[in-house]
C-alpha positions as CSV (number, residue, x, y, z in Angstrom):
1,M,-13.9,-14.2,-17.8
2,T,-14.0,-15.2,-20.4
3,T,-14.1,-19.6,-20.6
4,V,-12.0,-21.6,-23.5
5,G,-14.0,-25.8,-23.6
6,P,-12.0,-28.1,-21.6
7,G,-9.8,-30.9,-22.0
8,R,-9.1,-35.0,-20.4
9,Q,-6.7,-36.2,-17.8
10,R,-5.2,-39.1,-18.3
11,R,-5.2,-41.8,-15.9
12,R,-2.6,-43.2,-14.3
13,P,-3.0,-47.2,-13.3
14,P,-1.7,-47.5,-10.1
15,S,-0.2,-50.4,-11.4
16,A,3.0,-48.3,-12.9
17,A,3.1,-46.4,-9.1
18,G,7.1,-46.4,-8.1
19,S,7.3,-49.2,-11.1
20,G,10.3,-47.1,-11.7
21,R,8.0,-46.1,-15.5
22,L,8.1,-42.4,-16.7
23,R,5.3,-40.6,-14.5
24,L,2.1,-39.1,-17.7
25,L,2.2,-35.5,-17.9
26,P,-1.3,-35.0,-18.1
27,P,-2.1,-34.1,-20.7
28,F,-3.5,-30.2,-20.4
29,L,-0.3,-29.6,-20.0
30,K,1.5,-31.0,-22.5
31,G,3.0,-27.5,-24.6
32,K,3.2,-25.6,-22.1
33,P,6.3,-23.5,-21.8
34,S,5.8,-21.5,-18.5
35,I,4.8,-24.9,-16.6
36,S,8.3,-27.0,-16.6
37,I,7.8,-31.1,-16.7
38,H,8.6,-33.0,-14.1
39,F,9.4,-37.1,-15.2
40,L,10.0,-39.7,-11.8
41,L,11.9,-42.4,-12.7
42,G,10.6,-44.8,-9.6
43,G,11.0,-41.5,-6.9
44,S,9.6,-38.9,-5.1
45,L,10.6,-34.8,-6.6
46,R,13.0,-33.7,-4.2
47,S,13.7,-29.7,-3.4
48,P,17.2,-28.8,-3.3
49,E,18.4,-28.5,0.4
50,I,17.5,-25.4,0.8
51,S,16.4,-24.4,4.5
52,L,12.2,-22.4,3.3
53,E,13.8,-18.9,4.6
54,E,15.7,-18.9,1.5
55,K,13.3,-19.3,-1.2
56,K,12.1,-16.0,-2.5
57,P,8.9,-16.8,-4.3
58,K,8.8,-13.8,-7.5
59,R,6.4,-11.5,-7.0
60,N,3.7,-10.7,-10.1
61,P,2.7,-7.1,-8.7
62,Q,-0.4,-7.3,-11.7
63,M,-0.8,-10.3,-10.2
64,K,-1.9,-10.1,-6.2
65,I,-3.7,-13.0,-4.0
66,I,-5.2,-11.7,-0.4
67,P,-6.2,-14.1,1.5
68,V,-9.8,-14.0,3.8
69,P,-10.6,-15.9,7.1
70,C,-13.9,-17.1,7.2
71,L,-15.6,-19.1,10.0
72,E,-13.0,-21.0,12.4
73,D,-10.6,-21.9,10.0
74,N,-11.7,-21.7,6.5
75,Y,-10.3,-19.3,3.8
76,A,-11.6,-17.6,1.1
77,Y,-9.0,-15.8,-1.7
78,L,-9.3,-12.9,-3.4
79,I,-7.6,-12.6,-6.9
80,V,-7.1,-9.2,-8.3
81,D,-5.4,-8.0,-11.7
82,E,-4.6,-5.3,-10.6
83,S,-4.2,-3.7,-14.0
84,T,-8.3,-3.7,-14.1
85,K,-8.9,-4.0,-10.9
86,K,-11.2,-6.9,-11.0
87,A,-11.2,-9.7,-8.9
88,V,-12.0,-13.4,-8.5
89,A,-13.6,-14.8,-5.1
90,V,-12.3,-18.5,-4.2
91,D,-15.3,-20.1,-1.8
92,P,-17.3,-16.9,-0.4
93,V,-18.4,-18.9,2.4
94,E,-18.6,-15.9,4.2
95,P,-19.5,-13.1,1.0
96,E,-19.8,-9.8,3.0
97,K,-16.0,-10.3,4.3
98,V,-14.6,-10.8,0.9
99,L,-17.0,-8.1,-1.0
100,K,-14.8,-5.6,2.6
101,A,-11.5,-7.0,1.4
102,A,-12.1,-6.2,-2.4
103,S,-13.4,-2.6,-1.1
104,E,-10.0,-2.2,0.7
105,V,-7.9,-3.0,-2.3
106,G,-10.4,-0.8,-4.7
107,A,-11.1,-3.5,-6.5
108,Y,-14.2,-5.6,-7.7
109,V,-15.0,-8.6,-7.7
110,D,-16.0,-10.4,-11.0
111,C,-16.7,-13.9,-10.4
112,V,-16.3,-16.7,-8.2
113,L,-14.4,-19.5,-7.8
114,T,-15.2,-23.2,-6.3
115,T,-13.7,-25.5,-5.5
116,H,-16.0,-28.1,-4.2
117,H,-19.5,-28.8,-2.5
118,H,-19.6,-28.8,1.1
119,W,-21.1,-26.2,2.9
120,D,-18.0,-24.3,4.3
121,H,-16.9,-23.3,0.9
122,A,-19.4,-23.0,-2.1
123,G,-22.3,-21.6,1.1
124,G,-22.4,-18.2,0.5
125,N,-21.8,-18.6,-3.0
126,E,-26.0,-17.8,-3.6
127,K,-25.8,-14.9,-1.2
128,M,-23.0,-13.6,-3.0
129,R,-25.5,-13.6,-5.9
130,L,-27.8,-11.7,-4.3
131,Q,-24.9,-8.9,-3.0
132,V,-23.7,-8.5,-6.5
133,P,-26.2,-9.0,-9.4
134,G,-25.5,-11.2,-13.0
135,I,-22.2,-12.4,-11.3
136,K,-21.3,-16.0,-12.7
137,V,-20.4,-18.4,-10.2
138,F,-17.6,-21.1,-11.5
139,G,-18.2,-25.2,-10.1
140,G,-17.1,-28.5,-11.1
141,S,-19.8,-31.1,-13.1
142,L,-19.8,-33.1,-11.2
143,D,-20.2,-31.6,-8.3
144,N,-22.9,-30.2,-7.4
145,V,-22.2,-26.8,-6.3
146,K,-24.6,-24.5,-5.1
147,G,-25.3,-21.6,-6.4
148,C,-23.6,-22.0,-9.6
149,T,-24.6,-20.7,-13.2
150,D,-21.2,-22.1,-14.6
151,Q,-20.1,-25.3,-14.7
152,V,-16.5,-26.6,-15.3
153,E,-14.7,-29.6,-16.8
154,N,-10.7,-30.9,-15.8
155,G,-9.7,-28.4,-19.0
156,T,-11.8,-25.9,-18.4
157,K,-9.2,-21.8,-18.8
158,L,-10.5,-19.1,-17.4
159,S,-9.2,-15.6,-18.1
160,L,-9.7,-12.3,-15.6
161,G,-9.0,-9.0,-16.9
162,R,-6.2,-8.1,-18.5
163,D,-3.5,-10.0,-17.6
164,I,-4.9,-13.2,-15.2
165,E,-5.9,-16.9,-16.7
166,I,-7.3,-19.5,-15.3
167,L,-6.9,-23.8,-15.8
168,C,-9.5,-25.5,-13.5
169,L,-7.8,-29.0,-12.5
170,H,-10.1,-31.7,-11.8
171,T,-9.2,-33.3,-8.6
172,P,-11.2,-35.6,-7.2
173,C,-11.1,-37.8,-3.8
174,H,-11.7,-35.9,-0.7
175,T,-15.7,-34.9,-3.4
176,K,-16.0,-36.4,-6.6
177,G,-16.6,-33.1,-9.1
178,H,-13.1,-31.2,-6.4
179,I,-11.9,-28.4,-8.7
180,S,-8.1,-27.1,-7.9
181,Y,-7.8,-24.1,-10.6
182,Y,-4.0,-23.5,-11.9
183,V,-3.4,-18.8,-11.8
184,T,-0.8,-17.7,-13.7
185,S,-0.1,-14.2,-15.1
186,K,0.4,-13.0,-19.4
187,E,3.6,-10.6,-16.6
188,G,5.5,-13.3,-15.4
189,G,5.8,-14.4,-11.4
190,D,6.0,-18.0,-10.0
191,P,2.5,-19.1,-10.7
192,A,-0.3,-20.1,-8.3
193,V,-3.1,-23.3,-7.1
194,F,-6.4,-22.9,-5.3
195,T,-5.9,-26.1,-4.4
196,G,-9.9,-26.5,-1.6
197,D,-10.1,-29.4,0.5
198,T,-7.3,-31.2,-1.9
199,L,-4.2,-30.5,-0.1
200,F,-3.4,-28.7,2.7
201,I,-0.2,-27.8,3.9
202,A,1.7,-30.8,5.2
203,G,-1.8,-32.7,4.2
204,C,-4.3,-33.9,2.3
205,G,-8.3,-34.1,2.4
206,R,-10.3,-37.3,3.6
207,F,-11.7,-39.6,0.6
208,F,-15.1,-38.9,0.6
209,E,-16.0,-39.4,-2.1
210,G,-12.9,-41.2,-3.5
211,T,-10.2,-44.1,-3.3
212,A,-6.9,-43.6,-2.3
213,E,-5.5,-43.9,-6.5
214,Q,-8.2,-40.5,-6.9
215,M,-6.1,-39.3,-4.2
216,Y,-2.6,-40.2,-5.8
217,Q,-3.1,-39.2,-9.3
218,S,-5.0,-35.7,-8.2
219,L,-2.3,-35.3,-5.3
220,I,1.1,-36.5,-6.6
221,V,0.4,-37.0,-11.1
222,T,-2.1,-33.9,-11.0
223,L,-1.0,-30.7,-9.1
224,G,2.6,-32.8,-8.6
225,S,2.8,-32.2,-11.8
226,L,3.0,-28.2,-11.4
227,P,6.6,-25.9,-11.6
228,K,7.8,-26.4,-7.7
229,S,7.8,-22.9,-7.0
230,T,4.1,-22.9,-7.2
231,R,2.5,-21.8,-4.4
232,V,-0.4,-23.3,-3.1
233,Y,-3.8,-21.7,-1.5
234,C,-5.5,-24.2,0.7
235,G,-8.9,-24.2,1.3
236,H,-8.3,-24.1,5.7
237,E,-5.7,-23.7,8.2
238,Y,-4.6,-26.8,9.4
239,T,-0.8,-26.9,9.5
240,V,-0.5,-27.1,12.6
241,K,-1.6,-29.6,13.7
242,N,-1.1,-31.5,10.2
243,L,3.4,-31.3,10.8
244,K,2.8,-32.6,14.5
245,F,1.5,-35.6,12.9
246,M,3.7,-36.0,9.8
247,L,6.2,-35.2,12.8
248,T,4.7,-39.0,13.9
249,L,6.5,-39.7,10.6
250,E,9.3,-38.5,9.8
251,P,10.5,-37.6,13.4
252,E,14.3,-37.1,10.8
253,N,12.1,-34.2,9.1
254,E,14.7,-30.9,8.8
255,M,12.5,-29.4,6.5
256,M,9.2,-30.3,8.8
257,K,10.5,-29.5,11.9
258,Q,11.9,-25.9,10.3
259,K,8.6,-25.0,9.4
260,L,6.3,-26.8,12.0
261,E,8.5,-23.2,13.4
262,W,7.8,-21.1,11.6
263,S,4.1,-21.6,11.4
264,E,4.1,-21.6,14.4
265,K,5.1,-18.7,15.9
266,Q,2.4,-17.7,11.8
267,R,-0.2,-18.4,14.2
268,E,0.9,-16.5,17.2
269,A,1.0,-13.9,15.7
270,N,-2.5,-13.9,14.2
271,Q,-1.2,-14.8,9.9
272,P,-1.6,-17.0,7.9
273,T,0.6,-19.3,7.2
274,V,-0.1,-19.7,3.4
275,P,1.0,-20.2,1.2
276,S,3.1,-23.0,0.6
277,T,4.5,-24.3,-3.0
278,I,4.3,-27.6,-4.4
279,G,8.3,-27.9,-3.8
280,D,7.8,-27.3,0.2
281,E,4.8,-30.4,-0.3
282,F,7.0,-32.6,-1.6
283,E,9.7,-32.0,1.5
284,I,7.5,-31.5,3.8
285,N,3.4,-33.2,3.8
286,T,3.9,-37.4,3.8
287,F,1.2,-37.8,1.9
288,M,2.6,-36.1,-1.6
289,R,6.2,-38.6,-0.8
290,V,4.7,-42.2,-0.8
291,D,6.6,-42.7,-3.7
292,L,10.4,-43.1,-1.1
293,P,10.6,-46.5,-0.4
294,E,11.5,-45.2,3.2
295,I,8.2,-44.0,3.1
296,Q,6.4,-47.3,2.1
297,G,8.3,-48.8,5.3
298,K,6.9,-47.2,7.9
299,C,3.8,-48.1,6.5
300,S,4.7,-51.1,5.2
301,A,3.5,-50.4,2.0
302,K,3.6,-52.6,-1.5
303,S,3.7,-49.1,-3.4
304,P,2.8,-46.1,-3.8
305,V,-1.1,-46.4,-3.4
306,E,-1.1,-48.3,-0.3
307,A,1.5,-46.3,1.0
308,L,-0.9,-43.0,0.6
309,S,-4.2,-44.8,2.3
310,E,-2.1,-46.4,5.5
311,V,-1.4,-43.2,6.5
312,R,-5.3,-41.9,5.7
313,K,-6.5,-44.4,8.1
314,I,-3.4,-43.4,10.6
315,K,-4.4,-39.5,10.2
316,D,-7.5,-40.5,10.6
317,N,-7.1,-41.7,13.6
318,W,-4.8,-40.2,15.1
319,K,-5.9,-38.0,19.0
320,G,-2.7,-35.6,18.1
């Protein structure tokens, strides 16, 4: 695992949200040919009207991603570089399960990526260090991550094996130092992003240590600037409940209905609903659709940030 120094991310003023200005691309994404640049002009990124079943991700045989269910509804993940069998563990709250999953595919864990300091994500770090002596544990510099050996910031670059590159993205609000990890391969294929508790499938994290403005920046500007094909691996299996809530706000949304039906079948079969994609989230996740005038209207909001705040308040009090 190698590290390159951090960069800085430009904050977008809330007054510009939805005002018709070009959305500024975060500096850490500029000049990257593998990343398609999206500009929003008074609206949201919208996917073509394609059913969820018709979207086939481009897999890269050199990068394998393995979800590892932990605790009641958490996900840890293994990212495996198949050419070297080195693996990264993301939020390995139950180290034994993660190390077993690595062993089953002939991989060994090279380091740990921690999204944020909450115990159900960082609580396995110290035990992992005991079981894998000398392992590096990465975590956000602002988050006081338990067991962290190496701090990262927005724009820090890491690598795994010969083919995999990892870009650290500061996505604050749920916690002030929350990091999402954007993962690409030199061999191509769709990228992936590990979003912890910032972005869920059809949801987002509670605003424990931040503001609606910060969550807007994290969801819409930072994560929303990634290619639409980016696979989203979140920290919890909340999809069915999230979609049921979203449909109370957007009962006419056909893609939400399709996704809920599929997700219920997945869970009945004890299968995960991850990954989603950034493109799909702009269609099925009201938190990422707040640039749309119709969403602001449903919330009696005058701006995307205000709409995001209102949707979060409604969700926090929802008893479904």
